[in-house]
C-alpha positions in Angstrom: 304.5 38.2 108.6 304.7 40.3 111.7 301.7 41.3 113.8 300.2 44.8 114.1 299.6 46.5 117.4 296.7 49.1 117.7 296.9 51.3 120.8 293.5 52.3 122.1 292.1 54.4 124.9 289.8 52.8 127.5 286.6 54.3 126.2 287.1 52.5 122.9 286.3 49.2 124.6 282.6 50.2 124.6 282.5 50.6 120.8 285.2 48.1 119.8 282.7 45.4 118.7 280.7 45.9 115.6 278.7 42.7 116.4 279.5 39.3 117.9 281.6 38.4 114.9 283.5 41.6 114.0 285.5 44.4 115.7 286.2 47.9 114.4 289.4 49.6 113.2 289.2 53.4 113.0 290.5 55.2 109.9 291.3 58.9 109.4 292.6 61.2 106.8 296.1 62.5 107.1 295.1 66.0 108.1 293.3 64.6 111.2 296.5 63.1 112.7 298.6 64.7 115.4 301.7 65.3 113.2 301.5 68.9 111.9 304.1 68.0 109.2 302.1 65.2 107.5 302.5 65.7 103.8 305.5 68.0 104.3 308.7 66.1 103.6 308.2 65.7 99.9 310.2 68.6 98.4 312.0 71.7 99.5 309.7 74.7 99.2 312.7 76.9 98.6 312.2 76.9 94.8 310.6 79.0 92.1 306.9 80.0 92.3 306.3 78.2 89.0 307.6 74.9 90.3 305.7 75.2 93.5 302.5 75.9 91.6 303.1 72.9 89.5 303.8 70.8 92.6 300.6 72.0 94.2 298.8 71.0 91.0 300.3 67.5 91.4 299.1 67.2 95.0 295.6 68.3 94.1 295.3 65.3 91.7 296.3 62.7 94.3 293.4 60.6 95.6 293.0 61.2 99.4 292.6 57.8 101.0 291.9 57.0 104.7 294.7 55.6 106.8 294.9 53.5 110.0 298.1 53.5 112.0 299.7 50.7 113.9 302.9 50.1 115.8 305.3 47.1 115.4 305.7 46.9 119.2 303.1 46.4 122.0 305.5 47.6 124.8 306.3 51.1 123.5 306.0 53.3 126.6 305.5 56.6 124.7 302.8 55.0 122.6 301.0 53.8 125.8 301.3 57.3 127.1 300.1 59.1 124.0 297.4 56.7 122.6 296.3 54.5 125.4 295.3 56.8 128.2 298.7 57.0 129.8 298.8 53.2 130.2 295.2 52.9 131.3 294.0 51.8 127.9 294.8 48.7 125.9 296.4 47.3 122.8 294.9 44.9 120.2 297.4 42.5 118.6 296.2 41.9 115.0 297.3 39.2 112.6 298.4 41.2 109.6 298.1 38.3 107.2 294.5 37.6 108.2 293.6 41.3 108.1 294.9 41.7 104.5 293.2 38.4 103.5 289.9 39.8 104.8 290.4 43.0 102.8 291.1 41.0 99.7 288.0 38.8 100.4 285.7 41.9 100.4 287.1 43.1 97.1 289.5 45.9 98.1 292.9 44.2 97.5 293.8 46.5 94.6 292.9 49.7 96.5 294.7 48.9 99.7 298.3 48.8 100.8 300.2 48.4 104.1 303.8 49.6 104.6 306.3 50.8 107.2 306.6 54.5 107.7 310.1 55.8 106.8 311.7 58.5 108.9 313.7 61.4 107.5 314.5 65.0 108.3 315.0 66.1 104.7 312.8 66.1 101.6 313.1 63.4 99.0 315.8 64.0 96.4 314.1 61.8 93.9 310.9 63.9 94.1 312.9 67.1 93.8 314.4 65.8 90.5 311.1 64.7 89.1 309.3 67.9 90.0 311.8 69.8 87.8 311.8 67.1 85.1 308.0 66.9 84.9 307.5 70.7 85.0 310.0 71.4 82.2 309.4 68.4 80.0 305.7 67.9 80.7 305.6 64.2 79.5 302.7 62.2 80.9 305.0 59.4 82.1 307.0 61.8 84.2 303.8 63.3 85.7 302.5 59.8 86.5 305.7 58.7 88.2 305.9 62.0 90.1 302.4 61.5 91.4 303.3 58.0 92.6 306.4 59.3 94.4 304.5 62.1 96.0 301.7 59.8 97.2 304.2 57.3 98.8 306.1 60.1 100.4 303.0 61.9 101.7 301.6 58.8 103.4 304.8 57.0 104.4 307.4 59.7 105.2 307.7 61.4 108.6 310.3 63.3 110.6 312.7 61.3 112.6 311.3 62.7 115.9 308.4 60.2 115.4 310.6 57.1 114.8 309.9 55.8 118.3 306.4 54.9 117.1 307.7 52.1 114.8 304.7 52.9 112.7 303.1 50.8 110.0 300.2 52.3 108.0 297.2 50.7 106.2 295.8 52.7 103.4 292.4 51.8 102.1 289.6 53.0 99.9 286.9 54.7 101.8 284.4 52.5 100.0 285.5 49.7 102.3 284.6 51.6 105.4 281.5 52.0 107.5 280.6 55.7 108.3 278.4 55.9 111.4 278.6 59.7 111.1 280.5 62.4 109.3 283.5 62.2 111.6 283.9 58.5 111.9 285.2 55.8 109.5 285.7 52.2 110.6 286.6 48.9 109.0 284.6 45.9 110.2 287.2 43.1 110.8 286.5 39.5 111.8 287.3 38.7 115.4 289.6 35.9 114.4 292.1 38.5 113.2 292.7 39.4 116.8 295.7 37.4 118.2 295.7 38.9 121.7 294.5 41.8 123.9 297.0 43.5 126.1 295.6 45.4 129.1 297.5 48.5 130.2 299.3 48.5 133.7 297.0 51.3 134.9 293.7 49.9 133.5 290.9 49.7 136.0 288.9 46.5 136.8 285.9 47.7 134.7 288.0 47.8 131.5 289.6 44.4 132.4 286.2 42.9 132.6 285.1 44.3 129.3 288.2 43.2 127.5 288.0 39.7 129.1 284.5 39.3 127.5 285.9 40.5 124.1 288.8 38.0 124.3 286.3 35.1 125.0 284.3 36.1 121.9 287.4 36.4 119.8 288.9 33.2 121.4 292.2 35.1 121.7 294.8 35.4 124.4 294.6 38.2 127.0 297.6 39.7 128.7 298.3 42.2 131.4 301.3 44.5 130.8 303.5 44.9 133.8 306.1 47.6 134.6 308.8 45.7 136.4 311.3 46.8 139.0 314.5 45.3 137.6 314.3 46.5 134.0 312.8 49.4 132.0 311.4 46.9 129.5 307.7 46.0 130.3 306.7 42.3 130.3 303.3 40.5 130.0 301.4 38.1 132.3 298.7 35.8 131.0 295.6 34.6 132.9 297.6 31.7 134.3 300.4 34.0 135.7 302.8 32.8 133.0 305.4 35.4 132.0 305.8 36.6 128.4 308.1 39.1 126.7 308.1 40.9 123.3 311.4 40.0 121.6 311.2 42.7 118.9 309.2 40.5 116.5 306.6 38.6 118.5 305.2 37.9 122.0 307.0 34.8 123.4 307.0 32.8 126.6 309.8 33.8 129.0 311.9 30.7 130.0 312.7 31.9 133.5 310.7 34.2 135.8 310.6 35.2 139.4 308.5 32.7 141.5 307.1 35.6 143.5 306.4 38.6 141.2 306.8 36.7 137.8 309.3 39.3 136.5 311.7 37.9 133.9 315.0 36.6 135.4 318.1 34.8 134.2 318.0 31.0 134.1 320.1 30.6 137.3 317.7 32.8 139.3 314.6 31.6 141.1 313.5 35.0 142.3 314.4 38.5 141.2 316.8 40.7 143.1 314.0 42.8 144.7 312.1 39.8 145.9 315.3 38.3 147.4 315.5 41.1 149.9 314.9 39.8 153.4 313.6 41.5 156.5 317.0 41.3 158.0 318.4 43.2 155.1 315.7 45.8 155.3 316.5 46.3 159.0 320.2 46.6 158.2 319.5 49.2 155.5 317.4 51.2 158.0 320.2 50.9 160.6 322.8 52.3 158.2 320.6 55.3 157.3 322.1 58.0 159.5 319.1 60.3 158.8 317.0 57.9 160.9 319.4 58.4 163.8 319.2 62.2 163.5 315.4 61.9 163.3 315.2 59.8 166.5 317.4 62.4 168.2 315.1 65.2 167.1 317.7 67.1 165.1 317.0 66.0 161.5 315.0 69.1 160.6 317.6 71.5 161.9 320.4 69.5 160.2 318.7 69.8 156.8 318.0 73.5 157.4 321.6 74.2 158.2 322.9 72.3 155.3 320.5 73.8 152.7 318.4 70.7 152.2 319.4 67.4 150.7 320.3 68.8 147.3 322.5 71.9 147.2 323.1 73.9 144.2 326.6 73.6 142.9 328.6 76.8 142.2 
């Protein structure tokens, strides 16, 4: 079973722990999320007023349950930007099997589910058909099946513009949640469900210290995410400067890494291309930069002015 990745802003570190044995996962209702089209891609609304009224009746009967959202990747740059303080926050890697086992142990197995979000740009054809069938025939079994389809679509169907999130959603009864106030719902989860903590590349030392303490309590791994120079794919460094990568399914040790900056490299390399640059090569690059010669001669500014700057608009 794959692991779940929960992106969090830096300020969450102060309230992450419920106590010395449990951490918190926040839940929200669909209308609180940042997608204005949650609950939208179920049917086409270009239909008769009678069918729309019937569909609205079906929606009103669906139990509204809290949801918590996760990603299937810890190195998703847009996710770091949107949900983790523009890479200054952190990610919690959660063992999904242990999490669901905990939910079962507290008696909520039958009122919980976890599934991947599916991405579409059109309504569900199956729901379209069952709205018509249930409305015109009115048999209870059609209504029951229609409600099941609507619920699945409402919670697990989003527009394709969100597919970069690689989202997985946990739906749970609100009876399982702690409610410190009217706006907050959290699930207390044992610390042993945490597999690792991943610190963002822009995180400050204060956050790193807080998360290091949490990792010791949870007895889990702690990594620093690094934005490398040679690839657009981030990598991770552990507390012993060992390099790790996310292979699409799990965090794994990288077999070969640069001896200087620890960036992943091919097996035949000892250092990455950037770290292999010598002072001699830097000097040669500067020597071949004709702008430096113009600058030393005191004519660079006039040259740029006469030539319309470095970038000229093409006709």
